[in-house]
N, C-alpha and C positions, 0 to 999 in steps of 0.2 A: 326536427322539422324545420324547414326553411321559412323565411318570412312570407313568401307567396302562398305556400300551403296553408299557413296559419290564417292569412287574410281570406283565402277562399273558404276555409272551414267556418270562419266567423261570419262571412256573408251568408253562407248556407244556413247556419243556425238561426241568424236574424230572420231570414225569410221564412223558414219552416216552423220555427218555434216561437218567434216574436220576442226573443230576449234582447234587451237593450245592448247595443254595442259597447257602451262604456263599462257595463258589468263584465263583458267578455274580455275586454282589453287588459284587465287587471288579473285574470286567471292564468294559471300555469299552462304550459303546453299539454301536460297530462290531463288537466281538467278539460281543456278544449277538445282534446281527442276523445275523451270519454263522452262528453255531450254530443259531439258530432257523430260518433259511432251509434249512440242510442237513437238520435234523430234520424240518421241515415237508414238504419235497419228498420225503423218504424215506417218510414217513407216507402221503402222497398216493399214491405209487407202490404201496405195499403195499395200500392200501385198494381200488385198482382191480382 
């Protein structure tokens, strides 16, 4: 994952889940991707 993708994922997680940015900055890419996927799919289900 490149830096811009990670930044976008962190911003989305912050807005949708309310997790503090400093907590997310120290997580691995795999952790960020997992949280993002979970939040994104929940968001999509609610939007339908």
